[in-house]
C-alpha positions in Angstrom: -78.3 9.7 3.6 -78.4 6.9 5.0 -77.7 5.2 0.9 -74.9 8.3 0.5 -73.6 6.8 4.0 -73.4 3.4 2.9 -72.0 4.0 -0.6 -68.8 6.3 0.8 -68.3 3.3 3.4 -68.7 0.7 0.2 -65.7 3.2 -1.5 -63.4 3.7 1.5 -63.8 -0.2 2.0 -62.6 -1.0 -1.4 -59.9 2.0 -1.6 -58.5 0.0 1.7 -58.7 -3.0 0.3 -56.7 -2.0 -2.9 -54.1 -0.3 -0.9 -53.5 -3.4 1.3 -53.6 -5.8 -1.9 -51.1 -3.8 -3.7 -48.7 -3.3 -0.5 -49.2 -7.1 -0.3 -47.9 -8.0 -3.7 -45.2 -5.0 -4.1 -42.3 -6.9 -4.3 -38.9 -5.7 -2.3 -35.7 -4.3 -4.5 -32.1 -4.5 -4.1 -30.0 -1.4 -3.7 -26.5 -0.5 -2.9 -24.6 -1.9 -5.9 -22.0 0.0 -7.4 -19.9 -0.1 -10.4 -16.4 -0.5 -10.6 -14.3 2.1 -13.0 -11.0 0.5 -13.2 -8.4 2.9 -13.3 -6.6 3.3 -16.8 -3.4 1.7 -15.8 -4.7 -1.9 -15.3 -3.6 -4.1 -18.3 -5.7 -4.4 -21.8 -5.0 -7.9 -21.8 -5.9 -10.6 -24.6 -5.9 -13.0 -22.1 -3.0 -14.9 -22.7 -1.9 -15.0 -19.1 1.1 -17.3 -19.7 2.7 -14.5 -22.1 1.8 -11.6 -19.6 3.5 -13.3 -16.9 6.5 -13.5 -19.2 6.3 -10.2 -20.0 5.7 -9.0 -16.8 8.8 -10.9 -15.4 11.1 -9.6 -18.0 10.3 -5.8 -16.5 10.5 -7.5 -12.6 7.0 -7.5 -12.4 4.4 -9.7 -10.9 0.7 -10.0 -12.3 -2.4 -9.8 -10.2 -5.6 -10.9 -11.4 -8.4 -8.6 -10.3 -11.5 -11.3 -10.2 -14.6 -9.0 -10.2 -18.4 -8.4 -10.5 -20.5 -5.9 -11.6 -22.2 -3.9 -9.5 -20.4 -5.6 -6.5 -19.7 -2.9 -3.4 -16.5 -4.5 -2.4 -15.0 -4.5 -5.4 -15.7 -1.0 -5.6 -14.6 0.0 -2.4 -11.3 -2.2 -3.2 -10.5 -0.4 -6.1 -11.3 2.9 -4.6 -9.3 2.4 -1.5 -6.2 0.5 -3.0 -5.6 1.3 -6.7 -7.2 4.4 -6.9 -6.4 6.5 -3.6 -4.2 4.4 -1.7 -0.7 5.3 -0.7 0.5 1.9 -2.4 -1.2 2.7 -5.8 2.3 4.0 -7.4 3.9 1.0 -5.9 1.7 -1.0 -7.7 1.6 0.7 -10.9 5.6 0.4 -10.7 5.5 -3.4 -9.5 2.6 -5.0 -11.2 0.6 -5.8 -14.1 -3.3 -5.8 -12.9 -5.4 -7.9 -15.2 -9.2 -7.1 -14.6 -11.4 -11.0 -14.7 -15.0 -10.6 -14.6 -16.6 -13.9 -13.0 -19.5 -14.1 -15.1 -17.7 -12.9 -18.2 -17.5 -15.1 -21.4 -14.1 -13.8 -22.9 -11.6 -16.6 -23.2 -8.8 -17.0 -21.0 -5.7 -18.9 -21.9 -4.7 -19.4 -18.1 -1.6 -21.8 -19.5 -0.7 -23.7 -22.7 -3.3 -26.4 -21.0 -5.9 -24.7 -20.0 -8.2 -22.1 -21.7 -11.8 -21.4 -20.8 -13.9 -18.3 -19.9 -13.6 -16.2 -17.3 -16.7 -17.5 -15.8 -15.4 -21.3 -16.1 -11.9 -20.0 -14.5 -13.9 -18.9 -11.5 -15.1 -22.2 -10.7 -12.1 -23.7 -11.2 -10.6 -21.9 -8.2 -13.4 -21.5 -6.6 -14.0 -17.9 -6.4 -16.4 -17.6 -3.0 -16.2 -13.5 -2.5 -15.6 -10.8 -5.3 -13.2 -9.4 -5.6 -11.1 -12.1 -5.0 -7.0 -11.5 -6.0 -4.5 -13.8 -7.4 -1.2 -12.8 -7.6 1.2 -14.9 -9.9 4.8 -16.0 -9.6 7.4 -15.3 -12.8 6.6 -19.4 -13.2 2.7 -18.5 -13.4 1.8 -19.9 -10.3 -0.5 -18.8 -8.2 1.5 -17.9 -4.8 -1.1 -15.9 -3.2 -4.8 -15.5 -2.8 -7.0 -12.5 -1.2 -11.3 -13.4 -0.8 -12.5 -10.0 -1.1 -11.8 -6.3 0.1 -8.9 -5.5 2.2 -8.1 -2.3 4.0 -5.4 -0.5 2.3 -3.3 -1.5 5.1 -3.8 -5.2 4.9 -3.3 -5.3 1.6 0.2 -3.6 1.5 1.2 -6.9 3.5 0.0 -9.0 0.5 1.7 -6.7 -2.2 5.0 -6.9 -0.1 5.0 -10.3 0.1 4.8 -10.7 -3.2 7.2 -7.8 -4.6 9.9 -9.2 -1.7 9.2 -13.1 -3.3 8.5 -14.1 0.3 6.6 -16.7 -0.8 9.8 -18.6 -1.7 10.6 -18.7 2.1 7.6 -18.5 4.2 3.9 -18.8 4.4 1.7 -15.6 4.2 0.7 -15.8 7.9 4.1 -16.2 8.8 5.0 -12.6 6.8 2.4 -10.9 8.4 3.5 -12.2 12.0 6.6 -10.7 11.1 5.5 -7.4 10.2 2.9 -7.3 13.2 6.5 -7.8 15.4 7.8 -4.9 13.5 4.7 -3.2 14.1 4.3 -3.6 17.7 7.9 -2.5 18.3 6.9 0.5 16.5 3.6 1.0 18.7 5.8 1.0 21.8 7.7 3.8 20.4 4.5 5.6 19.6 4.6 5.0 15.7 1.7 2.9 15.2 -1.8 4.1 15.1 -3.2 0.2 15.1 -3.2 -1.1 18.9 -6.8 -2.8 19.2 -7.4 -3.9 22.4 -9.9 -7.1 22.3 -13.3 -6.3 23.4 -16.0 -8.8 25.2 -19.3 -9.5 23.9 -22.4 -11.2 25.5 -22.4 -13.8 23.2 -18.7 -15.2 23.3 -18.4 -18.3 25.4 -14.8 -19.4 27.2 -13.6 -22.2 25.7 -10.3 -23.8 25.6 -11.8 -27.2 24.4 -13.1 -26.6 20.8 -14.0 -30.4 20.1 -16.5 -30.8 22.7 -18.9 -28.0 20.8 -17.8 -28.5 17.4 -20.6 -30.8 16.8 -23.1 -28.4 16.9 -22.7 -24.7 14.9 -19.6 -22.9 16.1 -18.6 -20.0 15.1 -14.7 -19.2 15.5 -13.7 -15.4 16.1 -10.2 -14.9 15.5 -8.9 -11.5 16.2 -5.8 -9.8 17.4 -4.1 -6.6 18.5 -3.2 -5.7 15.0 -6.8 -5.9 13.9 -7.9 -3.2 12.0 -11.4 -3.7 11.2 -12.3 -5.6 14.6 -13.7 -2.4 16.1 -15.9 -2.0 13.3 -17.3 -5.5 13.7 -18.1 -4.7 17.4 -19.8 -1.5 16.9 -22.1 -2.7 13.6 -22.8 -6.5 13.7 -22.3 -7.0 16.4 -25.0 -4.6 17.6 -27.5 -5.5 14.4 -30.4 -7.2 16.3 -30.7 -9.5 12.7 -27.3 -10.7 13.1 -27.7 -11.3 16.8 -30.7 -13.3 16.4 -28.7 -15.6 14.1 -25.4 -16.0 16.1 -27.8 -17.2 18.8 -27.8 -20.3 16.6 -24.2 -20.7 17.5 -21.7 -21.3 20.4 -19.6 -18.3 19.6 -15.9 -18.4 20.7 -13.3 -15.6 20.5 -10.1 -16.7 19.9 -6.7 -13.9 19.8 -4.9 -15.0 17.1 -1.6 -14.0 18.9 -2.5 -16.0 21.8 0.3 -19.0 22.8 -2.1 -20.6 25.4 -2.9 -24.2 24.9 -6.5 -25.1 23.0 -7.6 -28.2 21.9 -9.2 -27.9 17.8 -12.1 -29.3 16.7 -10.4 -32.5 15.5 -9.0 -33.0 19.1 -5.4 -32.0 18.6 -3.5 -29.4 21.1 -2.6 -26.5 19.8 -2.7 -22.8 20.4 -5.3 -20.4 18.9 -2.1 -18.8 17.0 -1.1 -22.2 15.3 -4.5 -22.6 14.4 -5.3 -19.9 13.0 -2.2 -20.7 10.7 -3.1 -24.1 10.1 -6.4 -22.5 8.9 -4.7 -20.4 6.1 -6.9 -17.8 8.0 -5.0 -14.0 7.4 -7.7 -11.7 7.8 -8.7 -10.4 10.7 -11.4 -10.5 12.1 -11.8 -13.8 10.6 -14.2 -16.1 11.4 -14.6 -20.0 10.6 -18.2 -21.4 10.6 -18.1 -24.8 11.8 -21.0 -28.0 12.2 -20.9 -31.5 12.9 -17.1 -31.7 13.3 -16.1 -29.8 10.1 -15.9 -26.2 8.4 -18.5 -25.5 6.6 -17.5 -21.7 6.0 -15.6 -19.0 6.6 -15.4 -15.3 6.5 -12.1 -14.0 5.5 -12.8 -10.8 4.2 -15.3 -7.5 4.5 -19.3 -8.8 4.0 -21.6 -6.0 4.7 -25.0 -6.8 7.0 -26.9 -8.7 4.5 -24.1 -11.0 3.1 -23.2 -11.7 6.6 -26.0 -12.4 8.0 -27.4 -15.1 5.2 -23.9 -16.8 5.4 -24.4 -16.9 9.7 -27.9 -18.7 9.0 -26.8 -20.7 6.2 -24.8 -22.4 8.2 -26.5 -22.1 11.6 -29.8 -23.1 10.4 -27.7 -25.6 8.3 -29.5 -25.0 4.9 -25.6 -26.3 3.4 -27.5 -29.4 3.8 -30.1 -28.4 1.2 -27.5 -26.2 -0.9 -24.1 -28.1 0.1 -22.5 -27.0 -3.8 -21.7 -23.6 -2.4 -23.6 -20.7 -0.3 -24.1 -18.7 -3.5 -27.0 -21.7 -4.3 -28.6 -21.1 -1.2 -28.2 -17.1 -1.3 -30.1 -16.9 -4.8 -33.3 -18.8 -3.5 -33.3 -16.5 -0.4 -32.8 -13.3 -2.0 -35.8 -14.2 -4.4 -37.7 -15.1 -1.2 -37.2 -11.7 0.5 -37.9 -9.6 -2.4 -41.1 -11.5 -3.0 -41.6 -10.7 1.1 -41.6 -7.0 -0.1 -38.3 -6.6 1.5 -35.4 -4.2 0.2 -31.9 -5.6 0.4 -29.2 -2.8 0.8 -26.0 -4.3 -0.3 -23.7 -1.6 0.9 -24.5 -1.7 4.1 
């Protein structure tokens, strides 16, 4: 009986060690990628962009270059929310020719007479940071507006109207949005506006008017305003996520009202206002976050990011991994993703 008991114990130990060993070396996986199916009215272009622009101009239209990536959840959401199922869908079809560019693709793109490159080379040349990146071209084949990342249908409508009306000849996009916000505020007072965000507090927010004093350490500047249609989601989501909170603790986190005209000192020591500073930074997305260290901007979040990418870009700056990967965030992210997968973590790109 003793031998049987010992034998049973040995067998059980072997089984236990096998389970532990299997668990220890099981790699994680990436989930949440989504493949976009573009509308059939996207233009089937030969990628001679100058010719496409000329053809569009004859019909009083503009070109949109939709720069995307396979299995990109943000691209999928942009296509579904703005090109397929938006009230502006017919407006886009009537006023724009949309051309899809795969930022990892090998097709040749003749951007103009002097520049013919592959899709992926073009993406590098125009410094694509997020997908989708959306480039609006004038009738002279010049980039007149750039949108980094996903936009809600309401926010994207601003971009469409700005380009359709050729307001880029008169003002910058931030001024156009401000004018639209004034109009919307008037509608709100009449009870016709569903968007009237009230700025919310957070335990990590620091009340600072002199940003230069804290610009030598990791500093996160969060720009919000009363017309922000994604700020509540930020507060109810990322700003309650323990992993993200942990990364934010590496920063001085300052929230600025992008509509405020109260005096502040920017990171360079200039007297300005939050409103003027947001314009100077070219930050049209709300909630927009600019990540600063050692007195300069390192990265920014100016489009929708789900929790994994949001957390990792904070880590990239807050823990100063940008010094090891100075070229771009994605060099760091590639290494970090492999590290987490090897440790057995499942990475969900869509939450």
